[in-house]
C-alpha positions in Angstrom: 363.2 -3.6 22.5 365.5 -4.7 25.4 368.7 -2.8 25.6 370.7 -6.1 25.2 369.1 -6.6 21.8 369.8 -3.0 20.8 373.4 -3.5 21.7 373.7 -6.7 19.7 372.1 -5.0 16.7 374.6 -2.1 17.0 377.5 -4.5 17.2 376.2 -6.4 14.1 375.7 -3.2 12.1 379.2 -2.0 13.0 380.7 -5.4 12.2 379.1 -5.2 8.8 380.5 -1.7 8.2 384.0 -2.9 9.1 383.7 -5.8 6.7 382.7 -3.4 3.9 385.8 -1.4 4.6 384.5 2.1 5.2 386.8 5.1 5.4 385.9 5.7 9.0 383.4 5.0 11.7 381.5 7.3 14.0 379.9 5.4 16.8 377.7 6.2 19.8 378.0 3.0 21.9 374.9 1.8 23.7 376.9 0.1 26.5 380.4 -0.3 27.7 381.0 -3.9 26.5 384.4 -4.7 25.2 384.5 -3.5 21.6 386.5 -6.4 20.0 385.1 -5.5 16.6 387.3 -2.4 16.8 390.3 -4.8 16.5 389.1 -5.5 13.0 388.7 -1.8 12.2 392.2 -1.2 13.5 393.6 -4.1 11.3 391.9 -2.5 8.3 393.2 1.0 9.2 389.7 2.3 9.8 389.7 5.3 12.2 387.0 5.5 14.8 385.3 8.6 16.4 383.3 7.9 19.5 380.4 10.2 20.5 379.1 10.6 24.1 380.6 7.4 25.6 384.2 6.5 26.0 385.7 3.4 24.4 389.3 2.6 25.3 390.7 1.2 22.1 393.7 2.2 19.9 391.5 2.7 16.8 389.6 5.5 18.5 391.1 8.7 17.1 388.7 11.2 18.7 385.9 11.6 21.3 383.0 14.0 21.0 381.1 14.5 24.2 378.9 16.9 26.0 379.6 18.7 29.2 376.6 18.2 31.3 378.0 20.1 34.3 379.0 23.4 32.7 375.7 24.7 31.3 373.8 24.5 34.7 376.6 26.6 36.1 376.0 29.2 33.5 372.3 29.3 34.3 373.0 29.6 38.0 375.4 32.5 37.4 372.9 34.2 35.3 370.1 33.7 37.8 372.3 35.1 40.6 372.5 38.4 38.8 368.7 38.8 38.6 
């Protein structure tokens, strides 16, 4: 499935969730498109948590991401002691 189609499906699914009035959303955005559907979430007071990709929007209350630079440093430090 093309990534554009996946992104559209994700937006549709999140739009449906906002319409249903969930207590909160946890999203992992496929791309960096403007997330205008978060305006609707904000208007309904639905907090949003974003995972692994930043989204700059006032409804985003938290970001959970991985540090892809630190673990290789740990391995290098360990290997240098061997």
